[in-house]
N, C-alpha and C positions, 0 to 999 in steps of 0.2 A: 268197699273202697269208693270214696267220694270223687266225683268227676270235677276237675277244676274248670273254672270259667276261662274262656280264651280272652286274652288281652287285646283290646282294639287299639287302633292308632290314636284315637281321641283320648282314651284312657292313659296311654303311654305319654302323650303330649302333656296331659294334665298332671300326671305324676312328675314328669320332668320339671314342669314349671313350679309346682308346689313343694317338691321334696328334693329332687336331685340338684337342680341349679342353685337353690339357696345353700344346700350343703356344700357344694363345690365353691361357692363364693366365700363361705366362712373358712374353708379348710385349704384352699389352694391360693397361690399368689398369682395375681394377674401379671401379664407381660410388662405393663407399664410400671407396676410396683417392683418387679424384678429388675428391670432396666435401671430404675432409680437406685435400688440397693447395689447393683453392680457398679454404677457410677460412684456412689459413696465409697464403696470398697476400694476402687481404684484410686480415688483421691487420697484415702487414708494410706494406702500402700505407697503412693508417691511421696507423701509427706514423711512417712516412716523412713523411707530410703534416703530422703534428703537429710533428715535428722541423723541417721546413722553415718552418712558421709561427713557431716559436720563434726560429730563425735570422733570419728576416725582421724580427721585432720587435727582436732584439738589434742588427741592422744599422741600423735606423731610430734607435734610442736612441743607439747608438755614434756615428752620424753627427752627431746633434744635440750630443752631448758634445764631439766633435772641433771643431765649429764654435765652441762656447763657449770651448774652450781656445785656439783660434786668436785669438778676439776678445780674450781676456785678454792674450795675448802682444803683440797689436797695441797695446793700451792701455799695457802696460809699455814697449814700444819708443817709443811717442809721448811718454810721460812722461820717459823717459830722454833723448830728443832735446831736449825743451824745457827742462826744469828739473832734471833728474837726480833728481827725486823724484816721487811720485804726488800729484796734487791730491786734495782731498776728493771731488770729483765722480768722478774716475777710480777711487778706492778703492771708492766706493759702487757704481759700475757693475760692478766686478769681483765684489763681494759679491753683487750681484743675479744674476750669471750662475751662481752656485752650482757652480762647477767644483771648488773645493778644499774 
């Protein structure tokens, strides 16, 4: 059985400088780089939340607009079924919906 040579402090320091530290630099992220990544991630998240809020508002208003358009079509259909023209009340109701 071969006896292994003891590692000296100088050899350990040399190994660290030549092998370990370059390996760590290539394979691990520095705090500065991580902080930058974290900042970018937070900015992206904030923008995504803002965009989602905008889309949510558009959906709410779009849904209300669609309901008004549907109501206008119902009024038109009812008018056409009954007298082939719009009554004053039906025309006023359409104007009140502010679809067009």
